C-alpha positions in Angstrom: 11.7 -28.8 -9.9 8.7 -26.6 -10.4 7.2 -27.8 -7.1 10.4 -26.7 -5.3 10.5 -23.5 -7.1 6.8 -22.5 -6.2 7.5 -23.5 -2.7 10.6 -21.2 -2.5 8.7 -18.3 -4.2 5.7 -18.5 -1.7 8.2 -18.7 1.4 10.0 -15.7 -0.1 6.8 -13.8 -0.7 5.5 -14.6 2.8 8.9 -13.6 4.4 8.8 -10.2 2.4 5.3 -9.5 3.6 6.4 -10.4 7.0 9.4 -8.0 7.1 7.4 -5.2 5.5 4.6 -5.9 8.0 6.9 -5.8 11.0 8.6 -2.5 9.8 5.1 -0.9 9.8 4.1 -2.3 13.4 7.5 -1.0 14.6 7.1 2.5 12.9 3.7 2.7 14.4 4.8 1.7 17.9 7.7 4.1 17.9 5.4 7.0 16.6 2.8 6.6 19.3 2.2 10.1 20.6 0.3 9.8 23.9 -1.7 7.1 25.6 -5.6 7.5 25.3 -7.4 9.2 28.2 -9.4 6.3 29.0 -7.7 3.0 29.2 -10.9 1.4 30.1 -12.4 2.0 26.5 -9.1 0.8 24.9 -9.1 -2.3 26.9 -12.6 -3.1 25.9 -11.7 -2.6 22.3 -8.9 -5.2 22.9 -11.2 -7.6 24.4 -13.9 -7.4 21.6 -11.3 -7.6 18.8 -9.9 -10.7 20.6 -13.2 -12.5 21.0 -14.1 -11.8 17.3 -10.7 -13.2 16.2 -10.7 -16.1 18.5 -14.4 -17.3 17.9 -15.3 -16.8 14.2 -18.7 -17.9 13.5 -19.5 -20.6 10.7 -20.8 -19.1 7.4 -21.4 -21.1 4.3 -18.3 -23.5 4.1 -16.0 -21.6 6.2 -15.8 -19.2 8.9 -15.8 -15.6 9.1 -15.3 -12.5 11.8 -17.3 -9.2 12.2 -14.5 -6.9 13.4 -14.2 -4.2 10.8 -16.7 -1.9 12.3 -14.4 -2.1 15.5 -11.3 -1.3 13.6 -12.7 1.5 11.7 -14.1 3.1 14.9 -10.6 2.6 16.5 -9.3 4.4 13.7 -11.5 7.3 14.1 -10.9 7.6 17.8 -7.1 6.6 18.3 -5.6 7.1 14.7 -3.6 4.8 12.6 -0.6 4.1 14.6 -2.4 2.7 17.8 -5.0 0.9 15.6 -2.3 -1.0 14.0 -0.4 -1.8 17.1 -3.5 -3.1 18.7 -4.9 -5.0 16.0 -1.7 -6.8 14.9 -0.9 -7.7 18.5 -4.4 -9.1 18.9 -4.1 -11.1 15.7 -0.5 -12.2 16.8 -1.9 -13.4 20.1 -4.9 -15.3 18.6 -2.5 -17.2 16.3 -0.3 -18.1 19.1 -3.4 -19.4 21.0 -4.3 -21.3 18.1 -0.8 -22.9 17.9 -0.5 -22.2 14.3 3.0 -22.6 12.3 5.5 -19.8 12.9 5.3 -18.4 9.4 1.4 -18.1 9.7 1.6 -16.6 13.2 4.0 -13.7 11.7 2.3 -13.5 8.5 -1.3 -13.1 9.5 -0.7 -9.8 11.6 1.9 -8.6 9.2 -0.3 -8.6 6.2 -3.2 -7.0 8.2 -0.9 -4.2 9.0 0.1 -3.6 5.6 -3.5 -3.8 4.2 -4.5 -1.2 7.1 -1.7 1.1 6.4 -2.2 1.0 2.5 -5.8 1.6 2.7 -5.6 4.3 5.1 -3.0 6.1 3.0 -5.0 5.7 -0.4 -8.4 6.7 1.5 -6.9 9.7 3.1 -5.1 11.0 0.0 -8.3 10.3 -2.2 -10.6 12.3 -0.1 -7.9 15.2 0.7 -7.9 14.6 4.4 -5.2 15.1 6.8 -6.4 12.1 8.8 -9.4 9.8 9.1 -12.0 11.6 11.3 -15.6 11.7 12.1 -17.6 13.4 9.2 -20.4 15.8 9.8 -21.9 14.9 6.4 -23.7 11.5 6.5 -23.1 10.9 2.8 -19.6 11.7 3.2 -19.1 9.4 6.2 -20.8 6.6 4.6 -18.6 7.0 1.2 -15.5 7.1 3.4 -16.4 4.1 5.2 -17.4 2.1 2.3 -14.3 3.2 0.3 -12.1 2.0 3.2 -13.9 -1.3 3.6 -13.7 -2.1 0.1 -10.1 -1.2 -0.4 -9.1 -3.1 2.8 -10.7 -6.3 1.8 -9.3 -6.1 -1.8 -5.7 -5.5 -0.7 -6.1 -8.1 2.3 -7.5 -10.8 -0.1 -4.9 -10.0 -2.8 -1.9 -10.6 -0.5 -3.6 -13.9 0.7 -4.5 -15.1 -2.8 -1.0 -14.2 -4.2 0.5 -16.8 -1.4 -2.1 -19.4 -2.1 -1.5 -19.0 -5.8 2.4 -19.3 -5.3 2.0 -22.4 -3.3 2.9 -25.7 -5.1 -0.7 -27.0 -4.1 -3.4 -26.2 -6.7 -5.5 -23.1 -6.0 -8.4 -23.6 -8.3 -11.6 -21.4 -8.6 -13.4 -23.6 -6.3 -10.9 -23.1 -3.6 -11.2 -19.3 -4.1 -15.0 -19.3 -3.8 -14.7 -20.9 -0.4 -13.4 -17.5 0.7 -17.2 -16.3 0.2 -17.7 -16.0 4.0 -15.5 -12.8 3.7 -18.2 -11.2 1.7 -20.7 -12.0 4.4 -18.6 -9.9 6.6 -18.4 -7.1 4.2 -22.1 -7.0 3.6 -22.9 -7.1 7.6 -20.2 -4.2 8.0 -22.0 -2.1 5.3 -25.3 -2.8 7.0 -23.9 -2.0 10.6 -22.5 1.4 9.3 -25.6 2.3 7.3 -27.8 1.6 10.4 -25.4 3.7 12.4 -25.4 6.6 10.2 -29.2 6.5 9.6 -29.7 6.5 13.3 -27.4 9.5 13.8 -29.1 11.3 11.1 -32.7 10.7 12.5 -31.4 11.7 16.1 -29.9 14.9 14.7 -33.2 15.7 13.0 -35.1 15.3 16.1 -32.8 17.4 18.0 -32.9 20.0 15.4 -37.0 19.9 15.7 -36.8 20.0 19.6 -34.5 23.1 19.3 
C-alpha cells in the first residue's frame, strides 16, 4: 500500500509541476511582444542549445551539459518570455528525439520553465531591477550572474529531488551524489562568466588608455 501511495504522490507531483510549467510557457508565449530584429542570431542560439542538450558530455559517473551561459545571454538579449519559450521548446524536442516516456517529455521542460521563471523573479526583485540587463559594473554583473546561477540550480535540483524522493524506488545519498556532474556545469559556468567579465574589464581599460 505504501508503494502505491508513493507512486501516486510522485505522479501527482509531476502532473502538478507539468501543469504549472505549461501555464508559464503559455503565458510567456502569449506575452511575446515583438520578434527579434535578427532571426539568424536567434536561430544560432536555438541550434547551440539543441546541440548542448542532445549531446551531453560524460563527467564522473554521469553526463552534463554546458548551456547555462547561453540561457543567461538569451535572458539579457531577448528577455524572460522568449527565453522560456525557446528553452522549453528545445528541451521538449530533445526529449522527443530521445523517445522518453510521455510524463518525462512534459515534466522536463515544465520544471525548467518554472525554475527559470522563479529564479528570474527572485533575482530581479532582490537587486531591485525592472528587468535583467547588461550591467556597466563588472562586480554587479558577476554578482547578478552568480546569484542567478546558484538559485536556478537550487530550484531545479530541488524539484527533481522531490520527484526522486517521492518515488517508491529508494533514493539514497549515493544516488544523490551521482548528480555531481551538475556541479561541474556550475563551476564551468562560473569560470566562463568570470573570464568574460575580466576580458571586458581589460578591454575597457585599454580603450580608456587609448582615449
